[in-house]
N, CA, C and O of each residue as an XYZ file, in Angstrom:
896
protein
N       6.745      7.275     40.058
C       6.806      7.074     38.617
C       8.238      7.288     38.130
O       8.868      8.292     38.461
N       8.743      6.349     37.350
C      10.109      6.463     36.836
C      10.177      7.553     35.771
O       9.153      7.885     35.173
N      11.368      8.120     35.519
C      11.506      9.156     34.486
C      10.993      8.704     33.127
O      10.387      9.491     32.399
N      11.235      7.421     32.773
C      10.769      6.917     31.473
C       9.243      6.896     31.410
O       8.657      7.342     30.423
N       8.594      6.378     32.463
C       7.132      6.330     32.493
C       6.537      7.734     32.510
O       5.499      7.984     31.896
N       7.201      8.647     33.218
C       6.716     10.026     33.257
C       6.774     10.654     31.869
O       5.861     11.381     31.478
N       7.834     10.381     31.126
C       7.969     10.933     29.787
C       6.891     10.372     28.869
O       6.317     11.103     28.062
N       6.615      9.072     28.991
C       5.562      8.455     28.190
C       4.215      9.095     28.512
O       3.425      9.382     27.613
N       3.959      9.316     29.802
C       2.695      9.943     30.203
C       2.604     11.364     29.659
O       1.549     11.786     29.185
N       3.713     12.102     29.729
C       3.723     13.486     29.233
C       3.362     13.550     27.758
O       2.530     14.362     27.353
N       3.984     12.700     26.957
C       3.715     12.694     25.519
C       2.293     12.223     25.228
O       1.641     12.734     24.318
N       1.814     11.250     25.998
C       0.452     10.750     25.800
C      -0.577     11.821     26.132
O      -1.558     11.997     25.410
N      -0.343     12.543     27.238
C      -1.260     13.600     27.654
C      -1.320     14.698     26.598
O      -2.396     15.200     26.272
N      -0.152     15.067     26.066
C      -0.094     16.069     25.007
C      -0.818     15.574     23.757
O      -1.562     16.326     23.127
N      -0.601     14.317     23.401
C      -1.257     13.763     22.222
C      -2.770     13.749     22.346
O      -3.481     14.022     21.378
N      -3.264     13.431     23.539
C      -4.706     13.438     23.771
C      -5.272     14.844     23.587
O      -6.324     15.023     22.972
N      -4.570     15.831     24.121
C      -5.015     17.212     23.986
C      -5.096     17.651     22.542
O      -6.074     18.281     22.139
N      -4.075     17.325     21.749
C      -4.071     17.688     20.331
C      -5.164     16.948     19.568
O      -5.801     17.513     18.679
N      -5.379     15.679     19.919
C      -6.426     14.901     19.262
C      -7.802     15.490     19.535
O      -8.645     15.554     18.640
N      -8.025     15.918     20.768
C      -9.303     16.550     21.116
C      -9.548     17.783     20.265
O     -10.661     18.005     19.790
N      -8.507     18.586     20.072
C      -8.635     19.786     19.252
C      -9.020     19.445     17.819
O      -9.936     20.050     17.261
N      -8.328     18.484     17.222
C      -8.575     18.127     15.824
C      -9.973     17.542     15.649
O     -10.688     17.923     14.723
N     -10.368     16.625     16.523
C     -11.688     15.999     16.426
C     -12.796     17.035     16.600
O     -13.791     17.016     15.876
N     -12.619     17.938     17.562
C     -13.617     18.988     17.788
C     -13.769     19.874     16.563
O     -14.881     20.251     16.192
N     -12.655     20.202     15.943
C     -12.674     21.044     14.747
C     -13.421     20.347     13.613
O     -14.252     20.964     12.947
N     -13.133     19.071     13.390
C     -13.771     18.324     12.310
C     -15.278     18.229     12.524
O     -16.062     18.416     11.593
N     -15.672     17.934     13.765
C     -17.101     17.824     14.076
C     -17.818     19.156     13.871
O     -18.915     19.200     13.315
N     -17.189     20.246     14.327
C     -17.807     21.565     14.207
C     -17.967     21.974     12.749
O     -18.994     22.539     12.371
N     -16.961     21.693     11.930
C     -17.032     22.059     10.510
C     -18.092     21.241      9.787
O     -18.850     21.779      8.980
N     -18.150     19.943     10.073
C     -19.146     19.087      9.423
C     -20.567     19.460      9.818
O     -21.497     19.360      9.018
N     -20.717     19.891     11.062
C     -22.048     20.278     11.531
C     -22.531     21.551     10.863
O     -23.734     21.800     10.783
N     -21.583     22.366     10.378
C     -21.892     23.634      9.718
C     -22.787     24.522     10.579
O     -23.628     25.271     10.082
N     -22.573     24.407     11.884
C     -23.389     25.200     12.809
C     -22.536     26.231     13.527
O     -22.967     26.856     14.496
N     -21.305     26.396     13.025
C     -20.401     27.316     13.693
C     -19.536     28.021     12.669
O     -19.306     27.502     11.577
N     -19.057     29.200     13.018
C     -18.166     29.972     12.143
C     -16.708     29.718     12.489
O     -15.843     30.534     12.170
N     -16.430     28.599     13.134
C     -15.069     28.270     13.529
C     -14.178     28.163     12.299
O     -14.529     27.487     11.332
N     -13.042     28.818     12.333
C     -12.097     28.773     11.238
C     -10.846     28.006     11.613
O     -10.678     27.559     12.748
N      -9.974     27.865     10.631
C      -8.739     27.123     10.850
C      -7.864     27.766     11.906
O      -7.059     27.086     12.542
N      -8.014     29.100     12.108
C      -7.191     29.787     13.098
C      -7.521     29.314     14.516
O      -6.648     29.280     15.383
N      -8.767     28.955     14.743
C      -9.149     28.425     16.052
C      -8.435     27.110     16.335
O      -7.998     26.857     17.458
N      -8.321     26.277     15.303
C      -7.626     25.002     15.453
C      -6.145     25.221     15.752
O      -5.586     24.588     16.647
N      -5.519     26.114     15.001
C      -4.096     26.393     15.213
C      -3.855     26.963     16.600
O      -2.940     26.533     17.303
N      -4.678     27.938     16.998
C      -4.527     28.556     18.310
C      -4.724     27.533     19.415
O      -4.002     27.526     20.413
N      -5.719     26.664     19.220
C      -5.973     25.640     20.225
C      -4.810     24.674     20.372
O      -4.444     24.310     21.490
N      -4.224     24.255     19.255
C      -3.089     23.315     19.298
C      -1.862     23.965     19.928
O      -1.155     23.334     20.714
N      -1.612     25.214     19.588
C      -0.497     25.932     20.204
C      -0.707     26.058     21.713
O       0.231     25.925     22.499
N      -1.953     26.315     22.099
C      -2.269     26.443     23.519
C      -2.077     25.136     24.270
O      -1.581     25.124     25.397
N      -2.475     24.027     23.637
C      -2.300     22.717     24.267
C      -0.822     22.444     24.517
O      -0.442     22.008     25.604
N       0.004     22.700     23.518
C       1.455     22.479     23.661
C       2.024     23.356     24.766
O       2.842     22.905     25.567
N       1.590     24.606     24.808
C       2.122     25.558     25.784
C       1.787     25.154     27.214
O       2.668     25.136     28.074
N       0.526     24.832     27.474
C       0.129     24.520     28.853
C       0.691     23.181     29.321
O       0.996     23.012     30.502
N       0.830     22.227     28.393
C       1.413     20.938     28.783
C       2.872     21.114     29.195
O       3.329     20.494     30.155
N       3.596     21.953     28.474
C       4.989     22.212     28.822
C       5.086     23.018     30.113
O       6.026     22.838     30.887
N       4.120     23.905     30.350
C       4.087     24.628     31.621
C       3.885     23.649     32.774
O       4.537     23.755     33.813
N       2.976     22.696     32.582
C       2.722     21.691     33.614
C       3.978     20.890     33.932
O       4.175     20.460     35.069
N       4.823     20.691     32.930
C       6.065     19.958     33.125
C       7.173     20.842     33.696
O       8.262     20.360     34.009
N       6.885     22.152     33.831
C       7.904     23.077     34.299
C       8.995     23.274     33.269
O      10.143     23.549     33.620
N       8.645     23.136     31.990
C       9.604     23.204     30.889
C       9.579     24.593     30.266
O       8.516     25.074     29.873
N      10.728     25.239     30.171
C      10.811     26.611     29.675
C      10.426     26.733     28.207
O      10.159     27.838     27.734
N      10.393     25.624     27.479
C       9.985     25.671     26.070
C       8.514     26.041     25.916
O       8.043     26.266     24.802
N       7.799     26.102     27.016
C       6.402     26.545     26.965
C       6.254     27.904     26.298
O       5.243     28.175     25.649
N       7.258     28.756     26.456
C       7.172     30.101     25.911
C       7.245     30.123     24.390
O       6.708     31.038     23.765
N       7.888     29.154     23.791
C       7.973     29.087     22.332
C       6.574     28.988     21.733
O       6.237     29.717     20.799
N       5.762     28.079     22.277
C       4.400     27.898     21.789
C       3.464     28.977     22.342
O       2.468     29.330     21.710
N       3.790     29.488     23.513
C       2.940     30.487     24.151
C       2.808     31.769     23.346
O       1.718     32.333     23.253
N       3.902     32.234     22.767
C       3.845     33.455     21.975
C       2.925     33.295     20.768
O       2.163     34.204     20.439
N       2.997     32.148     20.115
C       2.133     31.906     18.964
C       0.674     31.819     19.355
O      -0.199     32.313     18.643
N       0.412     31.188     20.490
C      -0.972     31.059     20.947
C      -1.569     32.412     21.306
O      -2.733     32.677     21.005
N      -0.793     33.254     21.936
C      -1.278     34.576     22.331
C      -1.683     35.398     21.110
O      -2.733     36.040     21.116
N      -0.873     35.382     20.085
C      -1.153     36.190     18.897
C      -2.416     35.705     18.176
O      -3.251     36.520     17.782
N      -2.561     34.404     18.003
C      -3.733     33.885     17.307
C      -5.004     34.026     18.144
O      -6.073     34.330     17.616
N      -4.880     33.802     19.451
C      -6.034     33.900     20.336
C      -6.545     35.331     20.436
O      -7.751     35.555     20.533
N      -5.632     36.300     20.414
C      -6.027     37.705     20.478
C      -6.908     38.079     19.293
O      -7.897     38.796     19.448
N      -6.553     37.599     18.132
C      -7.367     37.888     16.945
C      -8.764     37.269     17.078
O      -9.761     37.898     16.722
N      -8.833     36.042     17.589
C     -10.128     35.396     17.773
C     -11.003     36.181     18.751
O     -12.208     36.321     18.541
N     -10.390     36.688     19.814
C     -11.134     37.489     20.791
C     -11.645     38.783     20.165
O     -12.725     39.260     20.513
N     -10.875     39.348     19.246
C     -11.286     40.583     18.570
C     -12.549     40.335     17.744
O     -13.436     41.187     17.691
N     -12.628     39.186     17.109
C     -13.805     38.884     16.296
C     -15.060     38.704     17.152
O     -16.173     38.867     16.652
N     -14.892     38.368     18.440
C     -16.020     38.168     19.354
C     -16.272     39.383     20.253
O     -17.213     39.388     21.047
N     -15.440     40.398     20.127
C     -15.519     41.613     20.959
C     -15.368     41.294     22.447
O     -16.062     41.867     23.288
N     -14.449     40.368     22.764
C     -14.107     40.064     24.150
C     -12.940     40.976     24.553
O     -11.780     40.567     24.508
N     -13.260     42.203     24.943
C     -12.216     43.207     25.143
C     -11.318     42.897     26.343
O     -10.122     43.189     26.330
N     -11.907     42.311     27.364
C     -11.084     41.934     28.506
C     -10.050     40.892     28.115
O      -8.900     40.959     28.550
N     -10.455     39.930     27.297
C      -9.536     38.894     26.837
C      -8.432     39.480     25.950
O      -7.288     39.027     25.993
N      -8.781     40.485     25.153
C      -7.786     41.129     24.292
C      -6.724     41.824     25.136
O      -5.528     41.707     24.868
N      -7.176     42.549     26.159
C      -6.233     43.258     27.031
C      -5.319     42.288     27.764
O      -4.119     42.530     27.892
N      -5.890     41.194     28.240
C      -5.069     40.269     29.012
C      -4.036     39.573     28.133
O      -2.962     39.211     28.613
N      -4.345     39.386     26.865
C      -3.371     38.757     25.992
C      -2.225     39.695     25.624
O      -1.104     39.248     25.380
N      -2.509     40.991     25.585
C      -1.426     41.959     25.430
C      -0.525     41.900     26.661
O       0.699     41.988     26.562
N      -1.153     41.750     27.809
C      -0.416     41.605     29.072
C       0.405     40.323     29.075
O       1.557     40.318     29.509
N      -0.193     39.231     28.588
C       0.524     37.964     28.513
C       1.793     38.108     27.671
O       2.867     37.638     28.047
N       1.643     38.759     26.541
C       2.775     38.888     25.629
C       3.942     39.586     26.314
O       5.091     39.162     26.195
N       3.632     40.664     27.036
C       4.696     41.422     27.717
C       5.305     40.625     28.868
O       6.524     40.583     29.028
N       4.444     39.996     29.666
C       4.959     39.256     30.824
C       5.722     38.000     30.409
O       6.637     37.566     31.108
N       5.349     37.424     29.282
C       6.054     36.241     28.814
C       7.496     36.567     28.421
O       8.391     35.734     28.555
N       7.701     37.771     27.942
C       9.070     38.183     27.624
C       9.914     38.157     28.893
O      11.040     37.659     28.894
N       9.354     38.701     29.979
C      10.072     38.655     31.258
C      10.117     37.222     31.803
O      11.085     36.824     32.450
N       9.058     36.458     31.530
C       8.995     35.086     32.028
C      10.137     34.220     31.533
O      10.643     33.373     32.269
N      10.541     34.425     30.302
C      11.672     33.665     29.771
C      12.920     33.915     30.620
O      13.659     32.990     30.960
N      13.133     35.192     30.951
C      14.292     35.569     31.779
C      14.168     34.984     33.189
O      15.130     34.430     33.723
N      12.967     35.112     33.794
C      12.768     34.638     35.165
C      12.924     33.125     35.271
O      13.527     32.633     36.225
N      12.394     32.390     34.316
C      12.498     30.932     34.361
C      13.925     30.463     34.103
O      14.366     29.469     34.680
N      14.641     31.168     33.248
C      16.027     30.777     32.958
C      16.881     30.798     34.228
O      17.831     30.026     34.359
N      16.534     31.687     35.158
C      17.294     31.789     36.397
C      17.000     30.644     37.359
O      17.736     30.443     38.326
N      15.918     29.881     37.102
C      15.498     28.837     38.030
C      15.560     27.444     37.416
O      14.942     26.510     37.929
N      16.295     27.300     36.330
C      16.435     25.999     35.696
C      17.337     25.101     36.532
O      18.463     25.475     36.859
N      16.838     23.915     36.876
C      17.616     23.004     37.725
C      17.659     21.581     37.176
O      18.416     20.753     37.683
N      16.866     21.283     36.156
C      16.805     19.920     35.653
C      18.078     19.500     34.946
O      18.875     20.331     34.512
N      18.249     18.201     34.842
C      19.429     17.668     34.159
C      19.436     18.072     32.687
O      20.495     18.162     32.066
N      18.239     18.316     32.130
C      18.151     18.725     30.733
C      18.281     20.237     30.570
O      18.244     20.754     29.453
N      18.433     20.945     31.699
C      18.554     22.404     31.705
C      17.315     23.093     31.109
O      17.406     24.183     30.545
N      16.171     22.439     31.246
C      14.919     22.996     30.749
C      13.838     23.062     31.825
O      12.800     23.688     31.612
N      14.064     22.427     32.978
C      13.050     22.298     34.020
C      13.330     23.225     35.192
O      14.470     23.354     35.640
N      12.266     23.875     35.686
C      12.416     24.842     36.777
C      12.176     24.211     38.146
O      11.647     23.103     38.245
N      12.569     24.926     39.199
C      12.306     24.531     40.577
C      11.260     25.478     41.157
O      11.548     26.667     41.298
N      10.048     25.003     41.502
C       8.960     25.877     41.964
C       9.082     26.305     43.426
O       9.882     25.765     44.191
N       8.257     27.297     43.789
C       8.163     27.773     45.167
C       6.727     27.599     45.649
O       5.824     27.322     44.860
N       6.526     27.767     46.978
C       5.195     27.602     47.559
C       4.749     28.906     48.223
O       5.540     29.583     48.879
N       3.471     29.248     48.044
C       2.890     30.465     48.618
C       2.150     30.112     49.902
O       1.446     29.104     49.946
N       2.298     30.935     50.961
C       1.600     30.693     52.221
C       0.092     30.826     52.070
O      -0.387     31.582     51.225
N      -0.667     30.084     52.899
C      -2.122     30.076     52.751
C      -2.750     31.424     53.087
O      -3.762     31.789     52.489
N      -2.179     32.172     54.024
C      -2.732     33.492     54.353
C      -2.643     34.430     53.155
O      -3.595     35.145     52.842
N      -1.510     34.421     52.502
C      -1.341     35.264     51.326
C      -2.280     34.813     50.213
O      -2.799     35.640     49.463
N      -2.498     33.524     50.104
C      -3.394     33.008     49.077
C      -4.826     33.468     49.315
O      -5.538     33.784     48.362
N      -5.263     33.509     50.589
C      -6.610     33.984     50.920
C      -6.763     35.456     50.554
O      -7.769     35.845     49.963
N      -5.774     36.275     50.901
C      -5.812     37.703     50.574
C      -5.850     37.928     49.066
O      -6.582     38.789     48.579
N      -5.068     37.161     48.342
C      -5.044     37.282     46.886
C      -6.401     36.918     46.296
O      -6.873     37.572     45.366
N      -7.030     35.873     46.837
C      -8.330     35.428     46.335
C      -9.403     36.480     46.560
O     -10.176     36.779     45.650
N      -9.461     37.049     47.766
C     -10.466     38.076     48.080
C     -10.281     39.302     47.190
O     -11.244     39.824     46.630
N      -9.059     39.746     47.068
C      -8.774     40.910     46.238
C      -9.113     40.664     44.774
O      -9.628     41.555     44.098
N      -8.831     39.481     44.289
C      -9.101     39.141     42.894
C     -10.592     39.138     42.590
O     -11.015     39.648     41.553
N     -11.392     38.565     43.489
C     -12.842     38.524     43.297
C     -13.426     39.937     43.274
O     -14.286     40.242     42.449
N     -12.958     40.798     44.181
C     -13.473     42.168     44.261
C     -13.145     42.960     42.994
O     -14.013     43.632     42.437
N     -11.924     42.880     42.554
C     -11.509     43.623     41.355
C     -12.224     43.072     40.126
O     -12.560     43.836     39.221
N     -12.459     41.774     40.076
C     -13.162     41.168     38.943
C     -14.586     41.705     38.838
O     -15.070     41.992     37.743
N     -15.252     41.838     39.981
C     -16.623     42.378     39.959
C     -16.633     43.799     39.419
O     -17.483     44.145     38.599
N     -15.701     44.623     39.869
C     -15.642     46.005     39.395
C     -15.361     46.045     37.896
O     -15.957     46.847     37.177
N     -14.469     45.195     37.423
C     -14.144     45.152     35.998
C     -15.370     44.752     35.176
O     -15.608     45.297     34.098
N     -16.148     43.794     35.695
C     -17.358     43.373     35.010
C     -18.373     44.501     34.916
O     -19.004     44.701     33.877
N     -18.525     45.239     36.016
C     -19.435     46.398     36.014
C     -18.987     47.446     35.005
O     -19.816     48.025     34.303
N     -17.699     47.691     34.926
C     -17.174     48.681     33.982
C     -17.432     48.252     32.541
O     -17.868     49.060     31.722
N     -17.166     46.991     32.229
C     -17.384     46.503     30.871
C     -18.865     46.536     30.500
O     -19.218     46.842     29.362
N     -19.726     46.219     31.464
C     -21.166     46.227     31.207
C     -21.697     47.645     31.003
O     -22.640     47.855     30.241
N     -21.093     48.608     31.681
C     -21.588     49.987     31.661
C     -21.035     50.816     30.506
O     -21.723     51.698     29.992
N     -19.810     50.544     30.097
C     -19.134     51.457     29.166
C     -18.650     50.813     27.869
O     -18.020     51.492     27.059
N     -18.921     49.532     27.647
C     -18.518     48.891     26.389
C     -19.668     48.046     25.858
O     -20.694     47.877     26.518
N     -19.475     47.519     24.652
C     -20.480     46.618     24.080
C     -20.048     45.168     24.220
O     -20.415     44.322     23.404
N     -19.279     44.886     25.242
C     -18.838     43.523     25.539
C     -20.056     42.610     25.617
O     -21.021     42.916     26.317
N     -20.013     41.491     24.900
C     -21.166     40.599     24.831
C     -21.381     39.773     26.094
O     -22.499     39.320     26.340
N     -20.342     39.565     26.901
C     -20.447     38.812     28.160
C     -19.552     39.482     29.210
O     -18.527     38.918     29.595
N     -19.931     40.681     29.675
C     -19.022     41.503     30.490
C     -18.525     40.875     31.790
O     -17.324     40.894     32.058
N     -19.419     40.325     32.594
C     -18.975     39.785     33.887
C     -18.182     38.489     33.716
O     -17.185     38.269     34.404
N     -18.624     37.647     32.809
C     -17.876     36.419     32.547
C     -16.502     36.753     31.958
O     -15.500     36.115     32.279
N     -16.482     37.756     31.100
C     -15.227     38.232     30.528
C     -14.292     38.720     31.634
O     -13.099     38.416     31.627
N     -14.841     39.477     32.582
C     -14.026     40.028     33.672
C     -13.494     38.940     34.593
O     -12.340     38.981     35.020
N     -14.351     37.962     34.896
C     -13.933     36.903     35.822
C     -13.018     35.858     35.175
O     -12.511     34.967     35.856
N     -12.809     35.970     33.861
C     -11.775     35.159     33.222
C     -10.526     35.983     32.947
O      -9.498     35.452     32.528
N     -10.626     37.291     33.189
C      -9.510     38.181     32.875
C      -8.674     38.530     34.101
O      -7.466     38.296     34.118
N      -9.313     39.086     35.121
C      -8.574     39.547     36.306
C      -7.855     38.396     37.026
O      -6.670     38.528     37.332
N      -8.529     37.280     37.305
C      -7.801     36.179     37.959
C      -6.631     35.670     37.118
O      -5.608     35.250     37.659
N      -6.785     35.709     35.796
C      -5.701     35.259     34.928
C      -4.489     36.175     35.034
O      -3.352     35.717     34.915
N      -4.724     37.471     35.258
C      -3.613     38.407     35.467
C      -2.796     37.984     36.687
O      -1.565     37.977     36.667
N      -3.517     37.636     37.739
C      -2.866     37.230     38.987
C      -2.141     35.904     38.801
O      -0.998     35.744     39.229
N      -2.823     34.951     38.156
C      -2.222     33.634     37.952
C      -0.954     33.720     37.107
O       0.013     32.996     37.345
N      -0.969     34.613     36.119
C       0.205     34.765     35.255
C       1.417     35.247     36.049
O       2.532     34.768     35.841
N       1.192     36.201     36.963
C       2.291     36.704     37.798
C       2.843     35.599     38.683
O       4.058     35.426     38.784
N       1.946     34.850     39.326
C       2.385     33.759     40.202
C       3.112     32.674     39.415
O       4.061     32.070     39.913
N       2.663     32.428     38.178
C       3.320     31.428     37.342
C       4.734     31.863     36.984
O       5.671     31.067     37.055
N       4.885     33.121     36.602
C       6.201     33.638     36.237
C       7.138     33.641     37.443
O       8.339     33.411     37.309
N       6.567     33.905     38.634
C       7.364     33.892     39.859
C       7.569     32.469     40.380
O       8.203     32.275     41.418
N       7.041     31.484     39.673
C       7.238     30.060     39.928
C       6.603     29.595     41.238
O       7.143     28.719     41.912
N       5.447     30.184     41.605
C       4.673     29.699     42.746
C       3.683     28.651     42.238
O       2.912     28.922     41.317
N       3.702     27.458     42.831
C       2.873     26.379     42.316
C       1.379     26.620     42.539
O       0.556     25.999     41.867
N       1.012     27.502     43.463
C      -0.411     27.762     43.743
C      -1.131     28.442     42.577
O      -2.358     28.542     42.576
N      -0.378     28.902     41.598
C      -1.034     29.533     40.449
C      -1.962     28.556     39.735
O      -2.877     28.976     39.026
N      -1.731     27.252     39.917
C      -2.577     26.273     39.242
C      -4.028     26.308     39.736
O      -4.945     26.050     38.957
N      -4.249     26.624     41.021
C      -5.613     26.710     41.544
C      -6.387     27.848     40.873
O      -7.565     27.707     40.543
N      -5.700     28.976     40.680
C      -6.354     30.122     40.040
C      -6.628     29.837     38.578
O      -7.697     30.169     38.066
N      -5.668     29.222     37.904
C      -5.872     28.878     36.492
C      -7.047     27.923     36.322
O      -7.783     28.014     35.340
N      -7.228     27.011     37.269
C      -8.339     26.073     37.178
C      -9.673     26.810     37.190
O     -10.565     26.499     36.400
N      -9.812     27.792     38.090
C     -11.042     28.584     38.148
C     -11.246     29.375     36.852
O     -12.360     29.445     36.332
N     -10.178     29.961     36.341
C     -10.255     30.732     35.097
C     -10.671     29.838     33.934
O     -11.518     30.222     33.127
N     -10.086     28.662     33.846
C     -10.367     27.772     32.724
C     -11.794     27.243     32.745
O     -12.410     27.075     31.693
N     -12.321     26.980     33.937
C     -13.714     26.534     34.042
C     -14.663     27.616     33.512
O     -15.591     27.320     32.760
N     -14.427     28.857     33.905
C     -15.251     29.963     33.422
C     -15.043     30.204     31.926
O     -15.979     30.585     31.224
N     -13.820     29.982     31.437
C     -13.535     30.176     30.020
C     -14.254     29.147     29.154
O     -14.629     29.442     28.019
N     -14.447     27.941     29.686
C     -15.233     26.931     28.976
C     -16.631     27.475     28.712
O     -17.145     27.367     27.598
N     -17.242     28.059     29.734
C     -18.579     28.630     29.585
C     -18.575     29.812     28.624
O     -19.491     29.958     27.814
N     -17.554     30.650     28.709
C     -17.446     31.832     27.853
C     -17.467     31.455     26.375
O     -18.247     32.008     25.600
N     -16.610     30.513     25.987
C     -16.494     30.149     24.574
C     -17.610     29.212     24.127
O     -17.947     29.178     22.943
N     -18.186     28.456     25.049
C     -19.331     27.615     24.704
C     -20.513     28.494     24.309
O     -21.218     28.210     23.341
N     -20.716     29.549     25.062
C     -21.801     30.487     24.763
C     -21.524     31.273     23.489
O     -22.452     31.726     22.819
N     -20.231     31.436     23.152
C     -19.867     32.142     21.920
C     -19.972     31.240     20.693
O     -19.946     31.728     19.563
N     -20.091     29.927     20.907
C     -20.244     28.996     19.804
C     -18.952     28.539     19.160
O     -18.979     27.951     18.078
N     -17.809     28.797     19.804
C     -16.508     28.372     19.269
C     -16.088     27.113     20.029
O     -15.580     27.187     21.148
N     -16.308     25.967     19.404
C     -16.101     24.699     20.109
C     -14.642     24.277     20.178
O     -14.268     23.477     21.036
N     -13.808     24.809     19.278
C     -12.372     24.542     19.389
C     -11.810     25.188     20.654
O     -11.039     24.572     21.391
N     -12.208     26.440     20.893
C     -11.758     27.126     22.101
C     -12.374     26.485     23.349
O     -11.728     26.404     24.394
N     -13.631     26.028     23.232
C     -14.270     25.347     24.351
C     -13.510     24.079     24.716
O     -13.258     23.808     25.890
N     -13.142     23.296     23.685
C     -12.392     22.062     23.909
C     -11.019     22.350     24.497
O     -10.537     21.617     25.360
N     -10.387     23.434     24.018
C      -9.074     23.798     24.533
C      -9.132     24.068     26.030
O      -8.310     23.551     26.788
N     -10.094     24.872     26.458
C     -10.186     25.223     27.876
C     -10.633     24.042     28.736
O     -10.246     23.941     29.900
N     -11.442     23.155     28.172
C     -11.826     21.956     28.917
C     -10.588     21.103     29.193
O     -10.410     20.578     30.292
N      -9.749     20.979     28.185
C      -8.503     20.228     28.369
C      -7.580     20.949     29.340
O      -6.887     20.307     30.129
N      -7.566     22.277     29.289
C      -6.719     23.054     30.205
C      -7.133     22.832     31.654
O      -6.288     22.886     32.548
N      -8.428     22.580     31.906
C      -8.868     22.271     33.270
C      -8.163     21.012     33.773
O      -7.663     20.973     34.897
N      -8.131     19.990     32.925
C      -7.433     18.750     33.292
C      -5.943     19.011     33.449
O      -5.285     18.433     34.314
N      -5.418     19.893     32.597
C      -3.987     20.196     32.657
C      -3.603     20.892     33.966
O      -2.482     20.733     34.450
N      -4.531     21.662     34.535
C      -4.255     22.320     35.824
C      -4.006     21.280     36.912
O      -3.088     21.428     37.719
N      -4.819     20.234     36.935
C      -4.633     19.169     37.914
C      -3.331     18.419     37.645
O      -2.597     18.066     38.569
N      -3.066     18.187     36.383
C      -1.822     17.536     35.970
C      -0.617     18.391     36.358
O       0.377     17.874     36.869
N      -0.708     19.707     36.113
C       0.393     20.613     36.430
C       0.653     20.715     37.920
O       1.805     20.755     38.353
N      -0.412     20.757     38.706
C      -0.247     20.833     40.160
C       0.489     19.608     40.684
O       1.368     19.721     41.538
N       0.129     18.442     40.171
C       0.791     17.218     40.599
C       2.253     17.204     40.170
O       3.124     16.799     40.940
N       2.526     17.645     38.938
C       3.889     17.641     38.434
C       4.771     18.636     39.184
O       5.925     18.336     39.488
N       4.233     19.819     39.485
C       5.026     20.828     40.191
C       5.319     20.373     41.619
O       6.371     20.698     42.170
N       4.402     19.628     42.216
C       4.663     19.067     43.538
C       5.804     18.055     43.476
O       6.613     17.966     44.399
N       5.863     17.301     42.398
C       6.917     16.288     42.262
C       8.282     16.918     41.994
O       9.312     16.273     42.193
N       8.296     18.180     41.543
C       9.560     18.848     41.261
C      10.248     19.325     42.539
O      11.419     19.705     42.507
N       9.525     19.307     43.668
C      10.105     19.775     44.919
C       9.906     21.262     45.098
O       9.469     21.957     44.181
N      10.229     21.751     46.294
C      10.049     23.171     46.617
C      11.401     23.830     46.872
O      12.219     23.342     47.652
N      11.611     24.961     46.186
C      12.842     25.720     46.391
C      12.642     26.680     47.560
O      11.539     27.188     47.762
N      13.692     26.931     48.324
C      13.606     27.844     49.462
C      13.814     29.302     49.055
O      13.645     30.196     49.884
N      14.174     29.557     47.811
C      14.411     30.918     47.364
C      13.566     31.222     46.138
O      13.626     32.331     45.606
């Protein structure tokens, strides 16, 4: 794909994501079957912009990411998703470091694109096993000691996301596989909560994971 065609595809993909958010919001409000507010729409649009730029390996992802984290945290508070609240506090802190880490790996002609790295399959297997085990324990803790409305689902969207965030900041392309699993579970989480803007956002993020994996592969692999 030529640079011009790739840019057209990037903008089209982003536009589709934003359109999905707006249409979902309009349908939900007209149906009057949900308590979805305008903040869900804003958070969803910020999230779409952030993940699309991440898929492109563009450091501007952090500009939209900070806004999405703040709005999404409030939405999680209204649903008592405590695991999601904690992870967004973690996101905020790690994103501050992420700006610094990505700036060191900018290689594109526009000085905005990073050069990714690859994680060995043995390490990926160990990370997966450890993540599943810790997620189960977190779910048990939330179910036993909090009033979390969906404790295990909350845990299995929280712990893997912690791991994926670290791998993303360290510029390992395998983080996309973990994000895909998290986003699939997050679709179920918000669908059951009745927030269709967030459901639509995570459904689009699933597609974005596949898009991001392909784009990061096209960026090449750095040896350092």
